[in-house]
FIDO-633563 format. One line per field, with one value per residue (C-alpha): residue in three letters; x, y, z. Coordinates in steps of 0.1 Angstrom, whole numbers, always signed. Layout:
BEGIN
residu = ALA; ...
u = X; ...
v = Y; ...
w = Z; ...
This chain:
BEGIN
residu = MET; PRO; ILE; GLU; LEU; GLU; ASN; ASP; LEU; GLN; LYS; SER; ILE; TYR; GLN; CYS; ALA; GLU; ASN; PRO; ASN; VAL; TRP; ASN; VAL; PHE; VAL; GLU; LEU; VAL; PRO; PRO; ASP; SER; ASP; LEU; THR; ALA; LEU; PRO; PRO; PHE; ASP; LYS; ASP; THR; ASP; VAL; LEU; LEU; PHE; PHE; LYS; LEU; TYR; ASP; PRO; LYS; ASN; LYS; LYS; ILE; HIS; TYR; CYS; GLY; HIS; HIS; TYR; MET; PRO; VAL; THR; ALA; LYS; VAL; GLN; GLU; LEU; ILE; PRO; ILE; LEU; ASN; GLU; ARG; ALA; GLY; PHE; PRO; PRO; ASP; THR; GLU; LEU; ALA; LEU; TYR; GLU; GLU; ILE; LYS; PRO; ASN; LEU; VAL; GLU; LYS; ILE; ASP; ASN; LEU; THR; GLU; PRO; LEU; GLU; LYS; VAL; LEU; GLU; GLU; LEU; MET; ASP; GLY; ASP; ILE; ILE; VAL; PHE; GLN; LYS; GLU; GLY; ASP; ASN; GLN; MET; TYR; GLU; LEU; PRO; THR; CYS; ARG; GLU; TYR; PHE; LYS; ASP; LEU; PHE; HIS; ARG; VAL; GLU; VAL; THR; PHE; CYS; ASP; LYS; THR; ILE; PRO; ASN; ASP; THR; GLY; PHE; THR; MET; GLU; LEU; SER; LEU; ARG; MET; THR; TYR; ASP; GLN; MET; ALA; ARG; ALA; VAL; ALA; GLN; ARG; LEU; GLY; THR; ASP; PRO; TYR; LEU; LEU; GLN; PHE; PHE; LYS; CYS; GLN; THR; TYR; LYS; ASP; SER; PRO; GLY; HIS; PRO; LEU; LYS; CYS; THR; PHE; GLU; GLY; SER; LEU; LYS; ASP; LEU; VAL; SER; TYR; CYS; LYS; PRO; LYS; ALA; LYS; LYS; LEU; TYR; TYR; GLN; GLN; LEU; SER; ILE; ARG; VAL; ASN; GLU; LEU; GLU; ASN; LYS; LYS; GLN; PHE; LYS; CYS; ILE; TRP; VAL; GLY; PRO; SER; LEU; LYS; GLU; GLU; LYS; GLU; ILE; ILE; LEU; TYR; PRO; ASN; LYS; ASN; GLY; THR; VAL; ALA; THR; LEU; LEU; GLU; GLU; ALA; LYS; LYS; GLN; VAL; GLU; LEU; SER; GLU; ASN; GLY; SER; GLY; LYS; LEU; ARG; ILE; LEU; GLU; ILE; ASN; SER; SER; LYS; VAL; SER; PRO; GLY; PRO; ARG; GLU; ASP; VAL; PRO; LEU; ASP; ASN; LEU; ASN; THR; SER; GLY; THR; LYS; LEU; TYR; ARG; ILE; GLU; GLU; ILE; PRO; ASN; ASP; GLU; LEU; ASN; LEU; ALA; ASP; ASP; GLU; MET; LEU; VAL; PRO; VAL; ALA; HIS; PHE; HIS; LYS; ASP; ILE; PHE; SER; THR; PHE; GLY; ILE; PRO; PHE; PHE; PHE; LYS; ILE; LYS; HIS; GLY; GLU; PRO; PHE; PRO; LYS; MET; LYS; GLU; ARG; LEU; LEU; LYS; LYS; LEU; GLY; VAL; GLN; GLU; LYS; GLU; PHE; GLU; LYS; PHE; LYS; PHE; ALA; VAL; VAL; THR; MET; GLY; LYS; PRO; HIS; PHE; ILE; MET; ASP; SER; PRO; GLU; TYR; CYS; MET; ASP; LEU; ALA; ASP; PHE; ARG; ILE; HIS; PRO; ASN; GLN; SER; THR; SER; PRO; LEU; ARG; PRO; TRP; LEU; GLY; LEU; GLU; HIS; VAL; ASN; LYS; ALA; PRO; LYS; ARG; SER; ARG; ILE; ASN; TYR; LEU; GLU; LYS; ALA; ILE; LYS; ILE; TYR; ASN
u = +0; +16; +18; +8; +27; +0; -28; -10; +19; -1; -15; -1; +16; -13; -38; -18; -14; -42; -39; -21; +4; +41; +45; +72; +81; +98; +117; +126; +158; +170; +198; +231; +246; +218; +214; +179; +170; +136; +119; +99; +62; +39; +2; -14; -44; -26; +9; +20; +52; +68; +98; +121; +140; +164; +166; +199; +192; +228; +236; +200; +200; +176; +190; +172; +171; +154; +120; +103; +71; +50; +16; -10; -19; +17; +22; +42; +68; +78; +95; +119; +145; +144; +149; +178; +195; +191; +205; +233; +220; +222; +191; +176; +179; +146; +132; +107; +86; +67; +44; +52; +18; +30; +63; +56; +36; +47; +27; +43; +32; +25; +8; +34; +14; -14; -14; -2; -36; -50; -22; -12; -36; -51; -25; -13; +18; +45; +38; +69; +81; +106; +125; +151; +167; +144; +159; +167; +175; +166; +202; +199; +184; +159; +155; +128; +120; +88; +108; +131; +103; +87; +120; +125; +91; +98; +133; +140; +170; +180; +207; +229; +246; +272; +257; +292; +300; +281; +263; +275; +261; +264; +260; +230; +221; +192; +175; +143; +116; +109; +144; +147; +170; +197; +196; +199; +228; +247; +242; +255; +283; +295; +294; +315; +338; +329; +310; +272; +272; +296; +269; +241; +212; +190; +157; +155; +133; +100; +101; +138; +167; +186; +189; +163; +166; +188; +172; +175; +193; +163; +139; +114; +99; +111; +130; +96; +87; +118; +115; +77; +74; +102; +95; +89; +123; +144; +146; +173; +187; +217; +244; +275; +303; +310; +339; +318; +290; +256; +239; +264; +259; +222; +229; +253; +251; +270; +288; +309; +334; +368; +401; +430; +466; +487; +504; +470; +480; +457; +422; +404; +369; +364; +333; +328; +302; +296; +266; +233; +228; +263; +277; +304; +329; +319; +325; +360; +368; +357; +379; +410; +406; +409; +433; +471; +480; +513; +542; +546; +512; +486; +466; +434; +409; +383; +355; +350; +324; +334; +313; +324; +361; +356; +359; +339; +340; +322; +297; +307; +317; +285; +262; +242; +250; +213; +217; +243; +230; +250; +229; +235; +269; +282; +309; +323; +361; +381; +417; +443; +446; +481; +500; +502; +464; +455; +457; +452; +463; +440; +458; +455; +426; +420; +410; +395; +417; +406; +421; +405; +413; +401; +366; +362; +333; +357; +373; +393; +417; +418; +407; +421; +423; +453; +464; +466; +485; +473; +500; +522; +541; +526; +560; +563; +527; +535; +565; +545; +518; +544; +557; +521; +513; +546; +546; +576; +588; +589; +553; +542; +556; +527; +501; +479; +462; +428; +405; +371; +343; +306; +314; +340; +378; +401; +435; +464; +494; +525; +544; +568; +549; +515; +506; +477; +446; +422; +394; +395; +384; +357; +320; +305; +278; +255; +254; +223; +213; +233; +265; +292; +325; +355; +382; +417; +417; +448; +444; +464; +461; +445; +470; +453; +431; +395; +373; +342; +345; +318; +332; +369; +371; +359; +384; +395; +378; +402; +394; +413; +414
v = +0; +33; +61; +95; +124; +149; +130; +108; +130; +141; +107; +84; +52; +33; +51; +44; +7; -16; -38; -38; -65; -59; -33; -36; -4; -2; +30; +38; +58; +74; +51; +67; +60; +77; +114; +115; +142; +127; +93; +85; +92; +64; +62; +40; +33; +23; +12; -17; -21; -55; -72; -97; -127; -149; -186; -204; -242; -251; -235; -237; -200; -170; -136; -103; -85; -52; -37; -21; -1; -15; -5; -31; -34; -43; -78; -102; -107; -71; -81; -105; -78; -61; -94; -105; -72; -75; -110; -102; -127; -122; -103; -133; -157; -177; -174; -192; -168; -177; -157; -160; -162; -171; -184; -220; -216; -203; -207; -207; -180; -198; -171; -144; -125; -116; -83; -84; -76; -108; -131; -123; -134; -104; -80; -56; -35; -56; -87; -109; -124; -152; -161; -186; -197; -219; -253; -287; -283; -319; -326; -305; -316; -287; -279; -252; -225; -243; -272; -247; -229; -262; -274; -241; -244; -279; -271; -281; -284; -320; -330; -360; -378; -405; -437; -449; -419; -417; -383; -371; -336; -342; -315; -298; -295; -277; -303; -306; -328; -340; -355; -391; -415; -412; -374; -373; -398; -378; -345; -361; -379; -346; -330; -359; -363; -399; -422; -422; -460; -461; -446; -463; -443; -449; -432; -417; -437; -419; -422; -420; -401; -431; -448; -474; -500; -493; -479; -499; -481; -490; -469; -454; -427; -392; -373; -362; -398; -402; -371; -365; -382; -360; -331; -298; -284; -316; -333; -359; -390; -412; -426; -447; -449; -483; -502; -520; -506; -504; -524; -552; -549; -554; -589; -596; -601; -578; -599; -585; -607; -607; -615; -627; -634; -664; -646; -642; -607; -585; -589; -565; -562; -569; -565; -590; -590; -626; -635; -636; -673; -682; -706; -704; -715; -684; -663; -677; -670; -634; -631; -642; -610; -588; -604; -609; -646; -659; -663; -700; -706; -731; -706; -722; -704; -715; -698; -700; -688; -665; -659; -644; -648; -685; -703; -731; -747; -727; -739; -763; -748; -761; -743; -715; -680; -674; -700; -679; -658; -626; -610; -612; -615; -643; -632; -650; -651; -661; -672; -691; -727; -735; -760; -785; -784; -792; -830; -846; -881; -905; -896; -858; -834; -796; -783; -749; -728; -697; -673; -667; -652; -669; -676; -697; -673; -644; -652; -626; -622; -640; -676; -702; -738; -759; -793; -818; -851; -881; -893; -862; -852; -821; -802; -808; -796; -765; -758; -759; -737; -711; -709; -704; -677; -658; -646; -641; -673; -656; -646; -680; -696; -679; -696; -724; -750; -765; -788; -772; -797; -791; -757; -769; -765; -795; -781; -800; -809; -795; -828; -843; -876; -862; -869; -854; -876; -869; -885; -854; -832; -854; -847; -872; -893; -890; -852; -832; -826; -793; -805; -781; -790; -793; -767; -759; -730; -708; -691; -659; -622; -602; -574; -561; -529; -538; -534; -549; -577; -560; -525; -533; -510; -479; -450; -433; -401; -372; -344; -311; -286
w = +0; -10; +14; -1; +13; +5; +23; +48; +61; +92; +100; +127; +116; +132; +110; +78; +86; +75; +106; +140; +129; +124; +96; +70; +53; +19; +14; -22; -30; -61; -76; -66; -100; -119; -129; -115; -90; -81; -81; -113; -111; -98; -105; -78; -101; -132; -121; -99; -78; -85; -67; -84; -72; -92; -84; -90; -91; -92; -58; -45; -37; -42; -52; -48; -81; -71; -80; -109; -117; -145; -159; -149; -186; -196; -209; -189; -217; -213; -181; -198; -210; -176; -157; -180; -175; -137; -137; -161; -186; -224; -236; -255; -226; -221; -186; -166; -145; -113; -90; -53; -37; -2; +13; +4; -28; -62; -94; -129; -153; -185; -206; -212; -238; -214; -193; -157; -143; -159; -152; -116; -89; -71; -85; -59; -50; -36; -57; -62; -95; -92; -123; -135; -167; -188; -197; -184; -148; -138; -130; -99; -65; -66; -103; -100; -75; -68; -53; -36; -18; -7; +6; +24; +40; +53; +66; +102; +125; +133; +158; +150; +179; +177; +191; +202; +223; +257; +261; +227; +221; +184; +157; +142; +105; +88; +66; +47; +61; +26; +23; +14; +34; +7; +7; +44; +45; +18; +38; +70; +53; +38; +72; +87; +57; +50; +26; +31; +28; +59; +81; +100; +115; +144; +154; +189; +212; +221; +258; +265; +249; +235; +201; +190; +163; +132; +101; +69; +41; +19; +41; +17; +40; +44; +72; +85; +92; +113; +135; +136; +170; +185; +207; +187; +196; +199; +165; +170; +152; +161; +138; +139; +115; +100; +87; +60; +38; +55; +27; +34; +71; +68; +54; +83; +120; +143; +169; +198; +214; +231; +216; +238; +227; +236; +265; +283; +293; +272; +259; +236; +222; +185; +164; +137; +108; +97; +74; +93; +82; +91; +117; +144; +117; +97; +127; +132; +96; +100; +132; +112; +91; +122; +146; +145; +147; +162; +138; +145; +159; +147; +127; +140; +162; +188; +206; +244; +268; +297; +327; +360; +350; +344; +311; +295; +260; +233; +208; +180; +147; +130; +154; +137; +149; +157; +185; +203; +232; +234; +262; +300; +317; +294; +269; +240; +236; +205; +207; +187; +197; +210; +189; +219; +223; +187; +191; +225; +234; +253; +286; +281; +287; +284; +319; +326; +349; +368; +394; +428; +461; +494; +480; +448; +439; +440; +406; +387; +358; +325; +327; +302; +292; +301; +290; +319; +314; +334; +358; +353; +384; +400; +400; +362; +357; +377; +356; +324; +340; +351; +315; +302; +327; +323; +359; +381; +398; +432; +427; +415; +447; +465; +444; +459; +437; +441; +421; +424; +422; +429; +442; +467; +465; +471; +476; +461; +484; +469; +469; +443; +448; +438; +402; +382; +378; +349; +369; +392; +362; +347; +352; +376; +359; +389; +386; +375; +339; +340; +357; +368; +352; +376; +372; +384; +407; +413; +447; +451; +458; +430; +424; +393; +397; +402; +371; +357; +332; +312; +313; +309; +279; +297; +298; +329; +339; +343; +368; +364; +392
């Protein structure tokens, strides 16, 4: 609505405004590079004030291209030379023109030979014409200003948090709710400097601020479907960076286990990705790709079950992975089979060994299997055990040894005459359907720092004054 100096100069701003809402005032100035001393005349009855915007589909940007007065009877095509000049295009450049009706709605102007008053909907001062080069822009993500304005209307801030980092504050990106999974993945991958196929995403759970089930990379919905359940001001998704492509991962089973070297000094968590329909043998083959085997070792791996710092035999190699229970306190450990344990004689047996202090239920450290020979003198067995443990001989002298059967320790007399008896380590036939296998206990003080078997990978917390 134009303000007429003659009639409106003495009126209050409130009287000039059509409603009490926020009032935007456009002040026109004489172009500084022109020779004009006054603004061109404007007839409010026959002229209309138009604003122009140029859309650049390559960079997905809108550029303001000024304003112009046109007679309402002027044909739309008369705008073309003016717009080409404003945009710096050649005079004969073909343009596509749109009328911006509201922030999320533009309509293409098809009839360029009709007058403005017939073509533009409810023609009035301040109408906006958006234009762009006519042509094949389908190579671009938002080829026309219509798609651009829709995208702009649906934009929302989304926070992405790393699932593998506790309490990660993440980073925030402005994205369109109309984005597909692929478009979102590409945007996040560009932000992280990685491949979009090396990212896996997780929806935020409705009732608690934590990641839910992973999203399939074939998800056919939009970003709106992923965050519509979130609180209005807390749009959040989780992600994790992968070592294999997400489309391959979805055909595989993620399996966390422990790897321990032959020295029994260090254990580390490894994550394997065997095929979903694979077996334990498949899992062991995957492990070979990640671990470093001994130079002169057997090259063969086995899987064991660890619970409360005690070891027991793992499942057979033909057992399907779906049958392995990875929940609870039980852990699976993979290790290289020592050469001397590959083939056992009839008078030899692999016996589980665990460390404990005072109480057999106070087990600690890294348990392991050890080969026991029937009739072997106890001192000779101790000598082999010392070599396997790699501890100081002075420290080893403080160890006490016990055969633990049915939850009771039977300490072995440290005598040269005592010989190992395999019968001590066999399961008694009269035991229940779930018998407890006898094990060799090493009783000594636990000098290692206390830490949970589950959380052994947690980093120390540093407090700075």
